[in-house]
Structures are given as C-alpha cells and as structure tokens.
TORROGU-749031 format. One line per field, with one value per residue (C-alpha): residue number from 1; residue in three letters; chain; x, z, y negated. Coordinates in steps of 0.001 Angstrom, whole numbers, plus 500000, padded with zeros to 6 digits. Each point is the difference from the previous one (the first is absolute). Example, Ala and Ser with C-alpha at 12.3 -4.5 7.8 and 13.67 -1.06 7.14 Angstrom:
BEGIN
nr (1,2) $
rest (Ala,Ser) $
kette (A,A) $
px (512300,501370) $
pz (507800,499340) $
py (504500,496560) $
This chain:
BEGIN
nr (1,2,3,4,5,6,7,8,9,10,11,12,13,14,15,16,17,18,19,20,21,22,23,24,25,26,27,28,29,30,31,32,33,34,35,36,37,38,39,40,41,42,43,44,45,46,47,48,49,50,51,52,53,54,55,56,57,58,59,60,61,62,63,64,65,66,67,68,69,70,71,72,73,74,75,76,77,78,79,80,81,82,83,84,85,86,87,88,89,90,91,92,93,94,95,96,97,98,99,100,101,102,103,104,105,106,107,108,109,110,111,112,113,114,115,116,117,118,119,120,121,122,123,124,125,126,127,128,129,130,131,132,133,134,135,136,137,138,139,140,141,142,143,144,145,146,147,148,149,150,151,152,153,154,155,156,157,158,159,160,161,162,163,164,165,166,167,168,169,170,171,172,173,174,175,176,177,178,179,180,181,182,183,184,185,186,187,188,189,190,191,192,193,194,195,196,197,198,199,200,201,202,203,204,205,206,207,208,209,210,211,212,213,214,215,216,217,218,219,220,221,222,223,224,225,226) $
rest (Met,Arg,Ile,Leu,Val,Val,Glu,Asp,Asp,Thr,Thr,Asn,Arg,Glu,Phe,Leu,Arg,Arg,Ser,Leu,Glu,Glu,Asn,Ser,Tyr,Glu,Pro,Val,Leu,Ala,Ser,Ser,Ala,Ala,Glu,Ala,Glu,Leu,Ala,Ser,Arg,Thr,Gly,Asp,Ile,Asp,Gly,Ala,Ile,Val,Asp,Leu,Met,Leu,Pro,Asp,Gly,Asp,Gly,Ile,Ser,Leu,Ile,Gln,Arg,Met,Lys,Ala,Asn,Gly,Leu,Ser,Ala,Pro,Val,Leu,Ile,Leu,Ser,Ala,Arg,Arg,Ser,Val,Asp,Asp,Arg,Val,Phe,Gly,Leu,Glu,Thr,Gly,Gly,Asp,Asp,Tyr,Leu,Thr,Lys,Pro,Tyr,Ala,Ile,Thr,Glu,Leu,Leu,Ala,Arg,Leu,Arg,Asn,Leu,Val,Arg,Arg,Thr,Glu,Thr,His,Pro,Ser,Glu,Thr,Lys,Thr,Ile,Leu,Gln,Val,Arg,Asp,Leu,Lys,Met,Asp,Leu,Leu,Arg,Arg,Glu,Ala,Met,Arg,Gly,Asp,Gln,Val,Leu,Asp,Leu,Thr,Thr,Arg,Glu,Phe,Ala,Leu,Leu,Glu,Phe,Leu,Cys,Arg,Asn,Ala,Gly,Arg,Met,Val,Thr,Arg,Ser,Met,Ile,Leu,Asp,Gln,Val,Trp,Gly,Met,Arg,Ile,Glu,Pro,Glu,Thr,Asn,Val,Val,Asp,Val,His,Ile,Tyr,Arg,Leu,Arg,Asn,Lys,Ile,Glu,Arg,Arg,Gly,Glu,Gln,Pro,Leu,Leu,Lys,Thr,Ile,Arg,Gly,Met,Gly,Tyr,Val,Leu,Asn,Asp,Lys) $
kette (A,A,A,A,A,A,A,A,A,A,A,A,A,A,A,A,A,A,A,A,A,A,A,A,A,A,A,A,A,A,A,A,A,A,A,A,A,A,A,A,A,A,A,A,A,A,A,A,A,A,A,A,A,A,A,A,A,A,A,A,A,A,A,A,A,A,A,A,A,A,A,A,A,A,A,A,A,A,A,A,A,A,A,A,A,A,A,A,A,A,A,A,A,A,A,A,A,A,A,A,A,A,A,A,A,A,A,A,A,A,A,A,A,A,A,A,A,A,A,A,A,A,A,A,A,A,A,A,A,A,A,A,A,A,A,A,A,A,A,A,A,A,A,A,A,A,A,A,A,A,A,A,A,A,A,A,A,A,A,A,A,A,A,A,A,A,A,A,A,A,A,A,A,A,A,A,A,A,A,A,A,A,A,A,A,A,A,A,A,A,A,A,A,A,A,A,A,A,A,A,A,A,A,A,A,A,A,A,A,A,A,A,A,A,A,A,A,A,A,A,A,A,A,A,A,A) $
px (226373,498066,498939,498552,497095,499050,496806,496936,497648,498303,499531,503605,501341,498024,501131,503635,499482,498590,502654,502828,498599,499565,503714,501110,500492,498604,498331,499934,497164,499806,497338,501725,503444,499601,499230,502876,502511,499009,500236,503408,501480,499634,503316,498923,498739,501662,498465,497377,497440,498946,497246,500898,496473,499110,497260,502414,502986,501978,501870,503368,500106,498932,502811,502540,498796,499987,503543,501153,498570,502050,497995,502555,497541,499566,496959,497897,498008,496532,498578,497621,502552,501530,502356,503740,500547,497675,501730,503477,498948,498578,503203,502305,498138,499889,498270,501896,497659,496955,496948,497206,496301,498334,502504,500140,500319,502538,502312,499501,500939,503003,501248,499411,501954,502857,500091,499914,502596,502470,499969,500549,503216,499574,502648,499162,501159,503532,500199,502530,498539,496374,498256,496516,499453,502827,500781,503031,501620,503446,499982,503699,501035,497231,499015,496588,499303,496958,500932,503565,499589,501617,497664,501368,498296,500513,500538,496347,498722,502110,498560,496480,500494,501429,496910,497704,501939,499827,496222,499515,496428,498666,498556,502004,498495,501633,500182,501800,502506,500601,500520,502382,501884,499969,499694,496941,497256,497442,498980,500458,498242,502527,500152,503551,498968,498070,502912,502511,497648,499589,503774,500595,497303,501622,503287,498744,497303,501686,498404,499016,500508,497114,498587,501030,498715,496240,498256,496947,498151,499612,501721,503571,502153,500720,503153,498560,501836,497993) $
pz (021224,497440,500898,497378,501451,497977,501474,498089,502995,500061,503778,500748,497365,501443,503532,498896,498130,503077,502296,497729,499526,503767,500337,497372,497121,496497,498958,496349,499653,497684,499997,497554,498874,496740,501797,502418,497247,498217,503190,500871,496751,501089,501836,503095,502224,503446,501196,499090,501857,497873,500664,498484,498844,497019,497368,497041,501405,503126,501985,499869,496202,500135,502415,497803,496897,501766,501278,496590,498539,502386,503233,502775,502791,502782,499848,502949,499152,501510,499951,501767,499362,503412,499585,500379,496495,498488,501844,499066,496359,500012,501440,497729,496834,500316,503187,502591,502878,500506,502190,500425,500168,502224,501043,502342,498097,502562,499112,496268,500342,502172,497460,497136,501751,500608,496385,498530,502492,498780,496494,501040,500944,503476,501892,503005,498108,499763,503585,502247,503130,500875,502908,501424,503085,502387,498126,497717,497575,498449,497055,499240,503572,500347,503246,501487,503011,502038,501624,501251,500378,497361,499023,499876,496854,497993,496239,499325,502672,498512,496512,501431,501841,496864,498012,502706,500126,496229,500260,503199,500424,497520,500743,498710,499848,501000,496328,499145,502791,498863,496458,500834,503037,499428,496201,500157,497492,501363,503646,501566,503067,502378,502817,499191,499473,503268,501916,498572,500550,503631,500515,498204,502021,503239,498881,498717,502648,503316,503309,500176,496297,497822,497783,496351,498388,499656,499062,497722,501030,497153,497518,500803,501764,500046,501277,501373,498801,502068) $
py (171001,502064,503548,502334,502036,503085,501433,501210,499956,496590,499895,500966,497621,497091,500873,499951,496725,498262,501430,498898,496512,499612,500758,497457,502458,499504,503280,501053,502516,502990,502706,502351,501117,498083,496727,500566,500722,496811,497924,501443,498707,496370,500210,498054,502820,500103,503250,502592,502098,502972,502535,503375,500901,497804,500451,500017,501870,500722,497364,501789,499872,496354,499105,501754,498133,496630,500517,501220,496779,497879,499705,499515,499190,502592,502267,501151,503124,500478,503498,502359,502768,500564,502955,499514,501410,497398,497172,501224,500316,496467,498539,501987,499045,496238,498894,497961,500845,502203,499346,502517,499160,499055,497368,497015,496729,498779,502887,499463,496331,500829,502540,497576,497237,502383,501188,496505,498839,502632,498565,496402,498295,498577,498063,502189,503075,498609,498754,501649,498383,500726,498336,500452,497848,500957,503224,499675,502453,499595,502414,499639,500723,502600,498330,499233,497784,499025,496699,500500,503774,502250,502837,503522,501326,503154,499665,500861,497627,497205,500666,500102,496714,498375,501053,498632,496714,499548,500479,497997,498812,502567,503407,502949,503478,503279,500975,496766,500616,503581,498738,497167,501340,503764,500001,502266,499128,502467,499851,503435,501320,498478,497502,498920,496361,499829,501515,497520,497060,501083,500176,496717,498237,501166,498460,496637,499469,500542,499105,496328,499315,498820,502784,499808,503177,500466,503237,499736,503138,502458,497666,498964,497426,496286,498303,496752,496895,497475) $
C-alpha cells in the first residue's frame, strides 16, 4: 500500500518513512508541493500525509490541486496550527483528517489505517453478523449478545459497539470514535466518548466474564479479539 508523504523537514520525513515501512506501507516521499503534485499523478497512491507548511506553497492548495487532478486517496493533514478554525478549514477544503503536531506515531498510524479502510471494499463492511470471541452482533435484527445473554444497548451504544467490532484488535482513538459514531470531525472539550465507553463496558463485561474492552491510556481503546 503506497502512502505519499509530503514533508519538507528531513528529520520528520525520515521518521515517517521508517514508521510506515515498519508497518508494511510503501512510502512515497516528497519534500515540496511540486514533488508531491508530480507523485500524485501516478494514479497508484492509496493515502497521503501532507504537512501544511511547504517551501513552495501551502498544503491546502496542494491538496486541492491533487484532488482536482484526480487523486481519490484520503489525505491526512499534519500541522502545528492547533485552533479549531484552522482544523475546520483544513477539513472543509480537501483534507479527510487533521492531526496537530506534536503527535504520537501510534495515533497517526491508527488514523491512517482508518482513512484508507474507508476507501476500500472489505467483506467485513457488508457483513450483517459481527462476532468477536463470544460477543455477537446481528445488524439486521439490531441485536447484540455476549454468550447467551442479550445486551440492552441504546442506539448510540449499539453504533459504538459496531464500530469497535469492525475494528477489533486495532486501537481506535477518541477522535476516530467521535468521527464515525457521532459524526463529529473536530474533538470538542467533552468526555462523551469516555462516558459511553464506561457504560458499554459495564454491559458487555458483567461479573465473571472475561474483559473485552481495553483502554490505552491517553490514546484510545481496543476491543480484544484474542
């Protein structure tokens, strides 16, 4: 899977290259907007990571040109600009996700996997039955069970559990959950995810049952599939 990395800082670009290769991606490196635009025309880019501050132009204009020239791959914006207005502008003008610097590489990789996954056709996306260990979801019946016990879930809890099941074994961040379950692209100052995770955990991990949902402190959650 080929990932275009647009980063003018040599140290950061090399760090991203190593991290991507260690996770079985094939990085395509560009240190300027001109190099990135040329690389994006090859037609075999599966995703892009774009820094907004480039020596020959800004990243937003680059993203818009690449998409106008036929780039269909999702774009993850990297930027030191942290304000909500900056993030909203980046998402509304071509970016598919936005990550502020400094960032944890684990979160970047999790976001990248999620973005690329959206553009692929996976058999799991069309499944109406999801199962993780002894947890089972019937999407047509809107029913969830742990063993032989039917779970009494709210609509939001059901959607949250479905998202976790589809990403079983992979860490998902709070921002990813807000995006996919609540439809919120910018993470507000709220503990809504933590509250719903707490309630969901109490329902799927009753007394005596093996824990399924793991919290990665400061990062996100993993629904264990082993």
